[in-house]
C-alpha positions as CSV (number, residue, x, y, z in Angstrom):
1,M,80.8,-51.4,68.8
2,T,78.7,-48.6,70.1
3,G,74.8,-49.4,71.2
4,P,71.1,-48.1,69.3
5,T,70.8,-44.5,69.4
6,T,68.0,-42.5,71.4
7,A,65.6,-40.8,68.8
8,A,62.8,-38.3,69.0
9,W,59.4,-38.9,67.5
10,T,58.4,-37.5,64.4
11,A,55.0,-34.6,65.2
12,Q,53.9,-36.5,62.6
13,E,54.3,-40.3,63.9
14,L,53.7,-38.2,67.5
15,D,49.9,-37.4,65.7
16,R,49.5,-41.3,63.6
17,I,50.0,-43.1,66.9
18,G,48.8,-40.8,69.3
19,R,45.1,-41.6,66.4
20,A,45.6,-44.2,66.3
21,E,42.9,-47.0,68.4
22,E,45.5,-49.8,69.0
23,L,49.2,-50.1,69.0
24,E,51.2,-53.7,68.1
25,V,54.6,-54.3,70.5
26,S,57.0,-56.7,70.1
27,S,59.6,-57.2,72.0
28,A,63.5,-58.3,70.6
29,R,64.5,-61.6,71.0
30,P,68.5,-61.8,72.6
31,D,69.9,-63.0,69.0
32,G,67.9,-59.4,68.0
33,T,64.9,-61.6,66.3
34,L,61.1,-59.8,67.0
35,R,58.8,-62.1,68.6
36,P,55.0,-62.2,67.4
37,Y,53.4,-59.0,67.7
38,V,50.9,-58.4,70.6
39,T,48.2,-56.1,70.9
40,I,47.3,-52.8,73.0
41,W,45.5,-49.8,73.2
42,V,48.5,-47.1,73.3
43,V,48.8,-43.1,74.7
44,R,50.5,-39.9,74.2
45,V,51.1,-37.6,76.7
46,G,52.7,-34.7,75.2
47,D,55.8,-35.5,72.7
48,D,56.0,-39.0,74.2
49,V,53.9,-42.6,74.0
50,Y,52.9,-44.7,77.0
51,V,51.7,-48.5,76.7
52,R,50.6,-50.6,79.8
53,S,50.4,-53.9,79.8
54,A,46.4,-54.4,81.4
55,Y,47.8,-57.3,83.2
56,G,50.3,-56.3,85.0
57,R,54.4,-57.2,85.0
58,E,53.9,-60.7,85.2
59,N,52.4,-60.5,81.3
60,G,54.7,-62.2,78.9
61,W,54.5,-58.9,76.1
62,F,55.9,-57.0,79.0
63,R,58.1,-59.9,81.0
64,R,60.1,-60.3,78.0
65,A,60.2,-56.0,77.0
66,L,61.7,-55.8,81.4
67,A,64.4,-58.9,80.0
68,D,65.2,-57.4,76.3
69,P,64.2,-53.4,76.8
70,R,64.4,-52.9,72.5
71,G,61.4,-54.1,70.5
72,R,59.5,-53.0,67.8
73,V,55.9,-50.6,67.4
74,R,53.7,-50.2,64.8
75,A,50.5,-48.3,64.6
76,G,49.0,-44.9,62.5
77,G,51.1,-46.5,59.2
78,I,54.2,-46.2,61.4
79,E,56.0,-48.6,61.8
80,K,59.7,-47.9,64.0
81,D,61.9,-49.6,66.4
82,V,62.0,-48.4,70.2
83,T,63.6,-48.8,73.3
84,F,61.0,-49.4,76.1
85,V,61.8,-47.3,79.1
86,E,59.5,-47.6,82.6
87,P,59.1,-44.4,83.2
88,P,59.3,-41.7,86.4
89,G,56.0,-42.5,88.4
90,T,55.2,-38.6,88.1
91,V,53.9,-39.3,84.7
92,H,51.3,-41.6,85.6
93,P,47.8,-39.2,86.2
94,A,48.4,-38.1,82.7
95,V,48.7,-41.1,81.9
96,D,45.4,-42.3,83.4
97,A,44.3,-39.1,82.2
98,A,44.7,-40.4,78.4
99,Y,43.6,-43.6,79.2
100,H,40.1,-42.2,80.1
101,A,40.0,-39.6,77.7
102,K,40.9,-42.0,74.8
103,Y,39.3,-45.7,75.5
104,D,36.8,-44.3,78.6
105,R,34.1,-45.4,76.0
106,Y,34.9,-48.9,76.0
107,G,33.9,-48.2,80.2
108,P,35.0,-48.9,83.6
109,A,35.8,-52.4,83.7
110,I,38.0,-52.2,80.7
111,V,40.2,-49.0,81.4
112,G,40.6,-49.9,84.8
113,S,42.0,-52.9,83.5
114,V,45.0,-49.9,82.3
115,T,44.5,-47.5,85.1
116,G,45.5,-46.7,88.4
117,A,48.1,-47.8,90.5
118,T,48.4,-51.9,89.4
119,A,48.2,-50.0,86.1
120,A,51.7,-47.8,86.5
121,A,53.4,-50.7,88.3
122,A,53.3,-52.0,84.1
123,T,53.7,-48.7,82.1
124,F,56.5,-48.3,79.5
125,R,57.2,-45.6,77.7
126,L,58.6,-46.1,73.8
127,E,61.7,-44.4,73.0
128,P,62.1,-44.2,69.1
129,R,65.4,-46.3,68.4
130,E,68.2,-45.2,65.5
131,D,70.2,-48.6,64.8
């Protein structure tokens, strides 16, 4: 049996997720069932979708996604199986800029929880999956 394959986001999915104010994320349990969804902010950078844990790497949903990178997201009317992938450090300035552009209206204290070096360490790129 082979594992899931990676797919690409469609232009429509990128547009709808990128415009969504929030994204719901769920990580998989060892038996493959999904945990309850957690609502977080989401940004699009080019053809990629990124999320960050506002409470760092120790946040429960982030820890669970590190342990088993399978999950599911929903936003903007899109629901998709994903793989949580830690991106290379070179993307973090662009991800920070995307968070600022999209969410700065909420103020520096809130946006500061998902930007900067600490937040960069708790970043996932969401890769769509086909099972």
